[in-house]
N, CA, C and O atoms as a MOPAC input file, in Angstrom:
PM7 MOZYME 1SCF
protein

 N      0.82400 1    -1.18500 1     0.00000 1
 C      0.00000 1     0.00000 1     0.00000 1
 C      0.87000 1     1.25200 1     0.00000 1
 O      0.85200 1     2.02900 1    -0.95500 1
 N      1.63300 1     1.44400 1     1.07600 1
 C      2.53100 1     2.59200 1     1.19300 1
 C      3.90700 1     2.09200 1     1.62300 1
 O      4.03200 1     1.27400 1     2.53400 1
 N      4.92000 1     2.59400 1     0.95600 1
 C      6.29000 1     2.23900 1     1.29600 1
 C      7.00400 1     3.47600 1     1.83700 1
 O      6.85800 1     4.58200 1     1.31600 1
 N      7.77200 1     3.25700 1     2.88900 1
 C      8.53500 1     4.32800 1     3.52500 1
 C      9.98300 1     3.85700 1     3.61100 1
 O     10.27000 1     2.85600 1     4.26800 1
 N     10.88400 1     4.55900 1     2.96400 1
 C     12.28100 1     4.12700 1     2.89000 1
 C     13.20400 1     5.26200 1     3.31300 1
 O     13.23900 1     6.32300 1     2.69000 1
 N     13.94900 1     5.01600 1     4.38600 1
 C     14.92100 1     6.00300 1     4.86500 1
 C     16.28500 1     5.74100 1     4.25500 1
 O     16.61300 1     4.61600 1     3.87800 1
 N     17.07200 1     6.80500 1     4.16600 1
 C     18.46300 1     6.68200 1     3.72600 1
 C     19.25400 1     7.84500 1     4.28800 1
 O     18.69000 1     8.82200 1     4.77900 1
 N     20.57800 1     7.72300 1     4.20800 1
 C     21.43400 1     8.83000 1     4.60400 1
 C     22.15200 1     8.65300 1     5.91400 1
 O     22.96000 1     9.50300 1     6.28700 1
 N     21.88600 1     7.57200 1     6.63100 1
 C     22.58700 1     7.36600 1     7.88500 1
 C     24.04900 1     7.04500 1     7.66300 1
 O     24.48500 1     6.82900 1     6.53300 1
 N     24.80300 1     7.01600 1     8.75100 1
 C     26.21600 1     6.69600 1     8.64500 1
 C     26.95500 1     6.98000 1     9.92000 1
 O     26.35900 1     7.25300 1    10.96300 1
 N     28.27400 1     6.91300 1     9.82000 1
 C     29.15600 1     7.15600 1    10.95400 1
 C     29.85200 1     8.49800 1    10.75100 1
 O     30.51200 1     8.71900 1     9.73600 1
 N     29.69600 1     9.39000 1    11.72600 1
 C     30.33000 1    10.70000 1    11.65800 1
 C     30.96400 1    11.01900 1    13.00000 1
 O     30.70300 1    10.35400 1    14.00300 1
 N     31.78900 1    12.03300 1    13.00300 1
 C     32.38600 1    12.49300 1    14.24900 1
 C     31.52200 1    13.59000 1    14.86100 1
 O     30.74900 1    14.25000 1    14.16600 1
 N     31.66300 1    13.77100 1    16.15200 1
 C     30.92300 1    14.82200 1    16.84600 1
 C     31.20000 1    16.17200 1    16.18900 1
 O     32.33600 1    16.49500 1    15.84300 1
 N     30.12700 1    16.95100 1    16.02600 1
 C     30.23900 1    18.25300 1    15.39300 1
 C     29.93200 1    18.25400 1    13.90800 1
 O     29.70000 1    19.30700 1    13.31600 1
 N     29.93100 1    17.08000 1    13.31200 1
 C     29.65600 1    16.99800 1    11.88000 1
 C     28.15600 1    16.95100 1    11.60600 1
 O     27.33500 1    16.98400 1    12.52200 1
 N     27.82400 1    16.87200 1    10.32200 1
 C     26.43100 1    16.91200 1     9.90100 1
 C     26.06300 1    15.68200 1     9.07200 1
 O     26.92000 1    15.03900 1     8.46700 1
 N     24.78500 1    15.37800 1     9.06200 1
 C     24.21700 1    14.34900 1     8.20100 1
 C     22.84500 1    14.81500 1     7.74700 1
 O     22.17900 1    15.58500 1     8.43900 1
 N     22.43100 1    14.34600 1     6.58700 1
 C     21.07800 1    14.60900 1     6.11700 1
 C     20.40800 1    13.27700 1     5.83000 1
 O     20.88100 1    12.49500 1     5.00500 1
 N     19.31600 1    13.03000 1     6.50900 1
 C     18.52400 1    11.83000 1     6.27600 1
 C     17.39800 1    12.14800 1     5.29400 1
 O     16.86700 1    13.25800 1     5.25800 1
 N     17.05800 1    11.14500 1     4.50800 1
 C     15.94600 1    11.26800 1     3.56200 1
 C     14.93600 1    10.17000 1     3.82600 1
 O     15.28900 1     9.07100 1     4.25400 1
 N     13.68300 1    10.48000 1     3.56800 1
 C     12.60600 1     9.50600 1     3.71700 1
 C     11.71400 1     9.62600 1     2.48800 1
 O     11.04300 1    10.63800 1     2.28500 1
 N     11.71900 1     8.57600 1     1.67400 1
 C     10.91600 1     8.56700 1     0.45700 1
 C      9.63300 1     7.78400 1     0.70700 1
 O      9.66200 1     6.64200 1     1.16400 1
 N      8.52200 1     8.41300 1     0.40400 1
 C      7.21000 1     7.82500 1     0.65100 1
 C      6.54500 1     7.57400 1    -0.69300 1
 O      6.44600 1     8.47500 1    -1.52600 1
 N      6.09100 1     6.34300 1    -0.89700 1
 C      5.46600 1     6.02500 1    -2.17500 1
 C      4.31000 1     5.06300 1    -1.95000 1
 O      4.16000 1     4.48500 1    -0.87400 1
 N      3.48700 1     4.90400 1    -3.00000 1
 C      2.36700 1     3.98600 1    -2.92300 1
 C      1.03700 1     4.68300 1    -3.08400 1
 O      0.94200 1     5.76000 1    -3.67300 1
 N      0.01700 1     4.05000 1    -2.55000 1
 C     -1.35700 1     4.50100 1    -2.71800 1
 C     -1.69100 1     5.54400 1    -1.65200 1
 O     -2.13900 1     5.21700 1    -0.55300 1
 N     -1.46300 1     6.79400 1    -2.00700 1
 C     -1.62700 1     7.89200 1    -1.06400 1
 C     -2.51600 1     8.96000 1    -1.67700 1
 O     -2.31800 1     9.35800 1    -2.82500 1
 N     -3.49400 1     9.42200 1    -0.91200 1
 C     -4.28300 1    10.56800 1    -1.34300 1
 C     -3.66400 1    11.85200 1    -0.81600 1
 O     -3.56400 1    12.85400 1    -1.52400 1
 N     -3.25100 1    11.79800 1     0.44900 1
 C     -2.67200 1    12.97700 1     1.07800 1
 C     -1.78400 1    12.54600 1     2.23700 1
 O     -2.12400 1    11.62200 1     2.97500 1
 N     -0.65500 1    13.21100 1     2.39500 1
 C      0.20600 1    12.98600 1     3.55500 1
 C     -0.11400 1    14.06000 1     4.58500 1
 O      0.02300 1    15.25300 1     4.31000 1
 N     -0.53700 1    13.64000 1     5.76100 1
 C     -0.93400 1    14.61200 1     6.78500 1
 C      0.20900 1    14.98400 1     7.72300 1
 O      0.35800 1    16.14500 1     8.10500 1
 N      1.00900 1    13.99300 1     8.08800 1
 C      2.11300 1    14.24200 1     9.02500 1
 C      3.32300 1    13.40200 1     8.61200 1
 O      3.19500 1    12.22800 1     8.26700 1
 N      4.48200 1    14.02100 1     8.65600 1
 C      5.74500 1    13.31300 1     8.43200 1
 C      6.60400 1    13.51600 1     9.67600 1
 O      6.77900 1    14.64000 1    10.14600 1
 N      7.12800 1    12.43000 1    10.19700 1
 C      7.83700 1    12.49800 1    11.47600 1
 C      9.13400 1    11.70400 1    11.41500 1
 O      9.25900 1    10.73700 1    10.66400 1
 N     10.07300 1    12.12700 1    12.20500 1
 C     11.29300 1    11.37900 1    12.45700 1
 C     11.32700 1    10.98500 1    13.93300 1
 O     11.12100 1    11.81200 1    14.82100 1
 N     11.58700 1     9.72400 1    14.16500 1
 C     11.78400 1     9.19100 1    15.50200 1
 C     13.19800 1     8.59500 1    15.55900 1
 O     13.84400 1     8.38600 1    14.53200 1
 N     13.64200 1     8.33900 1    16.74800 1
 C     14.90500 1     7.62400 1    16.90700 1
 C     14.83700 1     6.70500 1    18.12000 1
 O     14.08000 1     6.93200 1    19.06400 1
 N     15.64800 1     5.67100 1    18.05800 1
 C     15.71500 1     4.72800 1    19.17100 1
 C     17.15600 1     4.33900 1    19.39700 1
 O     17.79700 1     3.72600 1    18.54300 1
 N     17.64900 1     4.70100 1    20.55200 1
 C     19.00700 1     4.34500 1    20.94200 1
 C     18.97800 1     3.00300 1    21.65800 1
 O     17.93500 1     2.61500 1    22.18400 1
 N     20.10000 1     2.28300 1    21.69200 1
 C     20.14100 1     0.97600 1    22.36600 1
 C     19.67900 1     1.07500 1    23.80900 1
 O     20.16100 1     1.91100 1    24.57200 1
 N     18.74600 1     0.21900 1    24.17200 1
 C     18.26800 1     0.18300 1    25.54300 1
 C     17.30200 1     1.28500 1    25.91100 1
 O     16.91500 1     1.40500 1    27.07400 1
 N     16.90200 1     2.09600 1    24.93800 1
 C     15.99500 1     3.20000 1    25.22300 1
 C     14.72800 1     3.07600 1    24.38700 1
 O     14.68600 1     2.35800 1    23.38800 1
 N     13.69600 1     3.79700 1    24.82300 1
 C     12.45300 1     3.80900 1    24.06600 1
 C     12.57500 1     4.68900 1    22.83300 1
 O     13.39000 1     5.61000 1    22.78200 1
 N     11.75800 1     4.38900 1    21.85600 1
 C     11.71400 1     5.21500 1    20.65900 1
 C     11.15200 1     6.59100 1    21.03700 1
 O     10.17000 1     6.69500 1    21.77100 1
 N     11.79400 1     7.63600 1    20.52100 1
 C     11.35600 1     8.98800 1    20.85800 1
 C     11.17500 1     9.82000 1    19.60400 1
 O     11.83400 1     9.60800 1    18.58600 1
 N     10.25900 1    10.77500 1    19.70900 1
 C     10.03000 1    11.68200 1    18.60000 1
 C     11.16300 1    12.69100 1    18.51400 1
 O     11.61700 1    13.22400 1    19.52700 1
 N     11.61000 1    12.94500 1    17.30000 1
 C     12.68600 1    13.90400 1    17.06600 1
 C     12.14300 1    15.17200 1    16.41200 1
 O     12.43200 1    16.28500 1    16.85100 1
 N     11.35800 1    14.98600 1    15.36100 1
 C     10.84000 1    16.14200 1    14.62500 1
 C      9.60000 1    15.74300 1    13.86400 1
 O      9.44400 1    14.58800 1    13.46800 1
 N      8.71200 1    16.71200 1    13.66100 1
 C      7.50800 1    16.43100 1    12.89500 1
 C      7.16500 1    17.62100 1    12.01000 1
 O      7.49500 1    18.76900 1    12.30800 1
 N      6.48800 1    17.30100 1    10.91000 1
 C      6.07500 1    18.32400 1     9.95100 1
 C      4.68400 1    17.95600 1     9.45500 1
 O      4.47400 1    16.86600 1     8.92500 1
 N      3.73600 1    18.87300 1     9.63100 1
 C      2.37600 1    18.59700 1     9.19400 1
 C      2.14000 1    19.15200 1     7.78900 1
 O      2.95600 1    19.89900 1     7.24900 1
 N      1.00600 1    18.76400 1     7.22000 1
 C      0.64600 1    19.26000 1     5.89600 1
 C      0.42000 1    20.76900 1     5.91600 1
 O      0.48400 1    21.43100 1     4.88000 1
 N      0.15500 1    21.30200 1     7.10400 1
 C     -0.00400 1    22.74300 1     7.24300 1
 C      1.29700 1    23.45400 1     7.53500 1
 O      1.30500 1    24.63800 1     7.87500 1
 N      2.40900 1    22.72800 1     7.40300 1
 C      3.75400 1    23.28700 1     7.57200 1
 C      4.09300 1    23.61600 1     9.01700 1
 O      4.97100 1    24.43900 1     9.27600 1
 N      3.40900 1    22.98600 1     9.95200 1
 C      3.74500 1    23.15900 1    11.36100 1
 C      4.85800 1    22.19300 1    11.73000 1
 O      4.78400 1    20.99600 1    11.45300 1
 N      5.89200 1    22.74200 1    12.36100 1
 C      7.04000 1    21.92900 1    12.74200 1
 C      7.19000 1    21.86400 1    14.25400 1
 O      6.95500 1    22.84600 1    14.95900 1
 N      7.58300 1    20.69900 1    14.73800 1
 C      7.90100 1    20.53900 1    16.14900 1
 C      9.18400 1    19.73600 1    16.28600 1
 O      9.46600 1    18.84300 1    15.48700 1
 N      9.94700 1    20.06900 1    17.30200 1
 C     11.22200 1    19.39500 1    17.54400 1
 C     11.34300 1    19.00300 1    19.00400 1
 O     10.82700 1    19.67900 1    19.89400 1
 N     12.03100 1    17.90200 1    19.22900 1
 C     12.39400 1    17.53700 1    20.59300 1
 C     13.34800 1    18.59300 1    21.13800 1
 O     14.15300 1    19.15600 1    20.39600 1
 N     13.25300 1    18.85600 1    22.43300 1
 C     14.12200 1    19.86900 1    23.03900 1
 C     15.59800 1    19.55500 1    22.80200 1
 O     16.41700 1    20.46000 1    22.64300 1
 N     15.92100 1    18.29200 1    22.78100 1
 C     17.33200 1    17.88200 1    22.66300 1
 C     17.93400 1    18.19600 1    21.29500 1
 O     19.15500 1    18.18900 1    21.14300 1
 N     17.09100 1    18.47100 1    20.30200 1
 C     17.61700 1    18.70900 1    18.94900 1
 C     17.29300 1    20.10500 1    18.42700 1
 O     17.72700 1    20.47300 1    17.33500 1
 N     16.54300 1    20.87600 1    19.18900 1
 C     16.17800 1    22.22400 1    18.73300 1
 C     17.41400 1    23.05600 1    18.45700 1
 O     18.35500 1    23.08700 1    19.25000 1
 N     17.39400 1    23.73400 1    17.30900 1
 C     18.52200 1    24.55400 1    16.91100 1
 C     19.60000 1    23.79300 1    16.17000 1
 O     20.49600 1    24.40000 1    15.58400 1
 N     19.52600 1    22.46800 1    16.18600 1
 C     20.53300 1    21.65000 1    15.48700 1
 C     19.93600 1    20.85900 1    14.33200 1
 O     20.58900 1    20.67200 1    13.30600 1
 N     18.70400 1    20.39500 1    14.48900 1
 C     18.04900 1    19.58000 1    13.47000 1
 C     16.96300 1    20.39200 1    12.77300 1
 O     16.36300 1    21.29500 1    13.35500 1
 N     16.73000 1    20.04400 1    11.51100 1
 C     15.69300 1    20.72600 1    10.74800 1
 C     14.96900 1    19.71600 1     9.86500 1
 O     15.60300 1    18.94600 1     9.14300 1
 N     13.63600 1    19.72500 1     9.92600 1
 C     12.82900 1    18.84400 1     9.09200 1
 C     12.23900 1    19.67900 1     7.96100 1
 O     11.70500 1    20.76400 1     8.19200 1
 N     12.34000 1    19.16300 1     6.73700 1
 C     11.86200 1    19.94100 1     5.60600 1
 C     11.56400 1    19.05500 1     4.41400 1
 O     11.98500 1    17.90000 1     4.35000 1
 N     10.83500 1    19.61700 1     3.48300 1
 C     10.58900 1    18.98700 1     2.19900 1
 C     11.11200 1    19.90700 1     1.10700 1
 O     11.44600 1    21.06600 1     1.35700 1
 N     11.17500 1    19.37400 1    -0.10300 1
 C     11.61700 1    20.16900 1    -1.25300 1
 C     10.58300 1    20.06100 1    -2.36200 1
 O      9.99900 1    18.99800 1    -2.57800 1
 N     10.36500 1    21.14100 1    -3.04900 1
 C      9.38000 1    21.14400 1    -4.12700 1
 C      9.76700 1    20.18400 1    -5.24800 1
 O      8.89300 1    19.66100 1    -5.93900 1
 N     11.06300 1    19.94600 1    -5.43900 1
 C     11.51400 1    19.07200 1    -6.52400 1
 C     11.74300 1    17.63200 1    -6.05300 1
 O     12.34100 1    16.82800 1    -6.76800 1
 N     11.26900 1    17.31500 1    -4.85800 1
 C     11.38600 1    15.95000 1    -4.33600 1
 C     10.03800 1    15.56800 1    -3.73900 1
 O      9.82100 1    15.66900 1    -2.53100 1
 N      9.14800 1    15.13100 1    -4.60600 1
 C      7.77700 1    14.84200 1    -4.19000 1
 C      7.73900 1    13.70900 1    -3.17600 1
 O      8.42200 1    12.69700 1    -3.32700 1
 N      6.94200 1    13.89400 1    -2.15900 1
 C      6.72900 1    12.85900 1    -1.13300 1
 C      8.03000 1    12.38600 1    -0.50100 1
 O      8.20700 1    11.19800 1    -0.23300 1
 N      8.92500 1    13.31600 1    -0.27000 1
 C     10.17500 1    13.01800 1     0.42600 1
 C     10.35800 1    14.02800 1     1.54400 1
 O     10.18100 1    15.23000 1     1.34600 1
 N     10.71100 1    13.53500 1     2.70700 1
 C     10.98300 1    14.42200 1     3.83400 1
 C     12.42500 1    14.22200 1     4.26500 1
 O     12.94800 1    13.10800 1     4.26100 1
 N     13.04700 1    15.31800 1     4.63500 1
 C     14.45700 1    15.29900 1     4.99900 1
 C     14.63300 1    15.68900 1     6.47100 1
 O     13.80200 1    16.39000 1     7.04800 1
 N     15.71100 1    15.22700 1     7.04800 1
 C     16.10000 1    15.66700 1     8.38100 1
 C     17.56200 1    16.08400 1     8.30700 1
 O     18.45700 1    15.24700 1     8.19500 1
 N     17.78500 1    17.37700 1     8.37000 1
 C     19.14700 1    17.89100 1     8.39200 1
 C     19.62500 1    17.91900 1     9.83600 1
 O     19.00000 1    18.54500 1    10.69200 1
 N     20.71400 1    17.25300 1    10.09900 1
 C     21.23600 1    17.14300 1    11.46100 1
 C     22.61600 1    17.77300 1    11.50200 1
 O     23.55900 1    17.27000 1    10.89100 1
 N     22.72400 1    18.87100 1    12.22100 1
 C     23.99500 1    19.57900 1    12.36100 1
 C     24.51400 1    19.46800 1    13.79200 1
 O     23.77300 1    19.12400 1    14.71300 1
 N     25.76700 1    19.75900 1    13.95700 1
 C     26.40300 1    19.74000 1    15.28700 1
 C     26.05700 1    18.46000 1    16.02900 1
 O     25.63300 1    18.48700 1    17.18500 1
 N     26.24200 1    17.35200 1    15.35400 1
 C     25.86700 1    16.06900 1    15.94200 1
 C     26.68500 1    15.75900 1    17.18300 1
 O     27.85800 1    16.11800 1    17.29000 1
 N     26.03000 1    15.08100 1    18.12000 1
 C     26.63600 1    14.70700 1    19.39200 1
 C     26.58600 1    13.18700 1    19.52000 1
 O     25.75000 1    12.53600 1    18.89400 1
 N     27.47600 1    12.62400 1    20.32700 1
 C     27.41800 1    11.16300 1    20.53500 1
 C     26.04900 1    10.69100 1    21.01800 1
 O     25.62700 1     9.58200 1    20.69200 1
 N     25.36000 1    11.51400 1    21.78100 1
 C     24.03400 1    11.11000 1    22.28100 1
 C     22.96400 1    11.11500 1    21.19700 1
 O     21.83200 1    10.70200 1    21.45100 1
 N     23.29500 1    11.56800 1    20.00800 1
 C     22.37800 1    11.46500 1    18.87500 1
 C     22.44700 1    10.08900 1    18.20600 1
 O     21.65800 1     9.78400 1    17.31100 1
 N     23.38500 1     9.27500 1    18.64300 1
 C     23.52100 1     7.93600 1    18.07600 1
 C     22.25700 1     7.12800 1    18.30800 1
 O     21.80100 1     6.98600 1    19.44300 1
 N     21.69300 1     6.60000 1    17.22800 1
 C     20.43100 1     5.86100 1    17.30700 1
 C     20.06800 1     5.35900 1    15.92000 1
 O     20.68400 1     5.72200 1    14.91800 1
 N     19.05900 1     4.52200 1    15.89600 1
 C     18.40800 1     4.20400 1    14.62300 1
 C     17.30200 1     5.22900 1    14.42900 1
 O     16.46800 1     5.43600 1    15.31000 1
 N     17.30400 1     5.86100 1    13.27600 1
 C     16.32500 1     6.89100 1    12.97800 1
 C     15.25200 1     6.32300 1    12.05900 1
 O     15.54200 1     5.71400 1    11.03000 1
 N     14.00700 1     6.54000 1    12.46000 1
 C     12.86700 1     6.01400 1    11.73100 1
 C     12.00400 1     7.16100 1    11.19300 1
 O     11.82900 1     8.19400 1    11.83800 1
 N     11.49100 1     6.94300 1    10.02400 1
 C     10.52200 1     7.85600 1     9.43000 1
 C      9.12100 1     7.27700 1     9.64800 1
 O      8.89300 1     6.08300 1     9.45100 1
 N      8.21100 1     8.12100 1    10.04800 1
 C      6.82500 1     7.70600 1    10.26300 1
 C      5.91400 1     8.69800 1     9.54900 1
 O      6.12600 1     9.90800 1     9.62900 1
 N      4.91100 1     8.19300 1     8.85700 1
 C      3.99100 1     9.07300 1     8.15700 1
 C      2.55300 1     8.69700 1     8.47900 1
 O      2.21900 1     7.53200 1     8.69400 1
 N      1.72200 1     9.72100 1     8.50200 1
 C      0.27700 1     9.53500 1     8.63600 1
 C     -0.35200 1    10.05300 1     7.35100 1
 O     -0.16600 1    11.21000 1     6.97500 1
 N     -1.09000 1     9.19200 1     6.69100 1
 C     -1.61600 1     9.53100 1     5.36900 1
 C     -3.11000 1     9.32200 1     5.31200 1
 O     -3.70400 1     8.66400 1     6.16700 1
 N     -3.70500 1     9.89900 1     4.28000 1
 C     -5.08800 1     9.58900 1     3.92700 1
 C     -5.04300 1     8.70300 1     2.69200 1
 O     -4.44700 1     9.08600 1     1.68500 1
 N     -5.66000 1     7.52500 1     2.74800 1
 C     -5.71300 1     6.69800 1     1.55400 1
 C     -6.69600 1     7.30200 1     0.56100 1
 O     -7.52400 1     8.13300 1     0.93500 1
 N     -6.61100 1     6.89600 1    -0.68700 1
 C     -7.59500 1     7.38400 1    -1.66800 1
 C     -9.00900 1     6.99200 1    -1.24700 1
 O     -9.19500 1     5.95800 1    -0.60500 1
 N     -9.99700 1     7.79500 1    -1.59500 1
 C    -11.38500 1     7.44500 1    -1.26100 1
 C    -11.75100 1     6.05600 1    -1.76200 1
 O    -11.46100 1     5.69400 1    -2.90200 1
 N    -12.38900 1     5.29200 1    -0.89600 1
 C    -12.81900 1     3.95800 1    -1.28000 1
 C    -11.82100 1     2.86600 1    -0.95200 1
 O    -12.13100 1     1.68500 1    -1.11000 1
 N    -10.62300 1     3.23100 1    -0.49500 1
 C     -9.61700 1     2.22200 1    -0.15800 1
 C     -9.46600 1     2.15300 1     1.36800 1
 O     -9.07500 1     3.13700 1     1.99600 1
 N     -9.76700 1     1.01600 1     1.95100 1
 C     -9.69400 1     0.89200 1     3.41800 1
 C     -8.28900 1     0.58200 1     3.90600 1
 O     -8.07500 1    -0.36600 1     4.66200 1
 N     -7.33700 1     1.39000 1     3.46700 1
 C     -5.94600 1     1.14500 1     3.83400 1
 C     -5.65900 1     1.69400 1     5.21400 1
 O     -6.42900 1     2.47500 1     5.77300 1
 N     -4.52600 1     1.26200 1     5.74800 1
 C     -4.02100 1     1.86600 1     6.97600 1
 C     -3.65000 1     3.31900 1     6.71600 1
 O     -3.51800 1     3.74300 1     5.56800 1
 N     -3.48300 1     4.07400 1     7.79700 1
 C     -3.07800 1     5.46400 1     7.62900 1
 C     -1.78700 1     5.80200 1     8.36600 1
 O     -1.42100 1     6.97300 1     8.47000 1
 N     -1.09600 1     4.78700 1     8.87600 1
 C      0.13400 1     5.00200 1     9.63200 1
 C      1.18500 1     4.00200 1     9.15900 1
 O      0.95600 1     2.79200 1     9.16100 1
 N      2.34200 1     4.53000 1     8.75200 1
 C      3.39000 1     3.67100 1     8.20400 1
 C      4.76000 1     4.06300 1     8.74700 1
 O      5.06000 1     5.23800 1     8.95700 1
 N      5.58200 1     3.03300 1     8.96700 1
 C      6.95700 1     3.23000 1     9.45100 1
 C      7.95100 1     2.70600 1     8.41800 1
 O      7.68200 1     1.75000 1     7.69000 1
 N      9.09000 1     3.35600 1     8.38200 1
 C     10.19400 1     2.81800 1     7.61400 1
 C     10.98100 1     1.81900 1     8.43600 1
 O     10.67000 1     1.56900 1     9.60000 1
 N     12.01400 1     1.24400 1     7.81000 1
 C     12.82800 1     0.22600 1     8.48200 1
 C     13.92700 1     0.83400 1     9.34300 1
 O     14.52200 1     0.14200 1    10.16800 1
 N     14.19500 1     2.09500 1     9.16100 1
 C     15.19100 1     2.76200 1     9.98000 1
 C     16.54800 1     2.85700 1     9.31100 1
 O     16.89400 1     2.04500 1     8.45100 1
 N     17.31300 1     3.86200 1     9.71800 1
 C     18.68100 1     4.03400 1     9.24300 1
 C     19.56200 1     4.38200 1    10.43400 1
 O     19.19900 1     5.21500 1    11.26600 1
 N     20.71300 1     3.74200 1    10.50700 1
 C     21.59100 1     3.90200 1    11.66900 1
 C     22.41400 1     5.18700 1    11.55600 1
 O     23.02200 1     5.46800 1    10.52400 1
 N     22.41500 1     5.94600 1    12.62900 1
 C     23.28800 1     7.11800 1    12.75400 1
 C     24.18800 1     6.88700 1    13.95000 1
 O     23.71100 1     6.66000 1    15.06200 1
 N     25.47500 1     6.94500 1    13.72300 1
 C     26.44400 1     6.76400 1    14.79200 1
 C     27.37100 1     7.97700 1    14.83100 1
 O     27.97500 1     8.34900 1    13.82600 1
 N     27.46800 1     8.58100 1    16.00700 1
 C     28.30000 1     9.76900 1    16.18300 1
 C     29.40100 1     9.42400 1    17.17100 1
 O     29.13100 1     9.10100 1    18.32700 1
 N     30.63100 1     9.49300 1    16.71400 1
 C     31.77000 1     9.17400 1    17.58000 1
 C     32.29300 1    10.44900 1    18.23300 1
 O     32.20000 1    11.54200 1    17.67500 1
 N     32.84000 1    10.27700 1    19.42100 1
 C     33.35400 1    11.44000 1    20.17800 1
 C     34.80700 1    11.72600 1    19.84300 1
 O     35.39300 1    12.66200 1    20.38500 1

């Protein structure tokens, strides 16, 4: 129905930057919310950033001023997470989550997760 694929993770040193991408495809009428979550070893999954169809953005306190969630007009149904000034505590698997409206008449789910991409920040 809907596929969510993250990319862009990797190993960087503290202070460096990474940009994650999340490509959303499939049977979609409208994307209502695009979110990035992360889960570090031994910890619960936490929300990092969100972007609504109305362009409202929210960030976790721990990433405010360093991370930015955005889309591009020339990259349809793709959401990005720009991560600057990375810290070792940002190390986690980062997941993309979307809430969508299926096309009228299709009883599809409206919540989808990607498989995650590993971000590792060394000190």
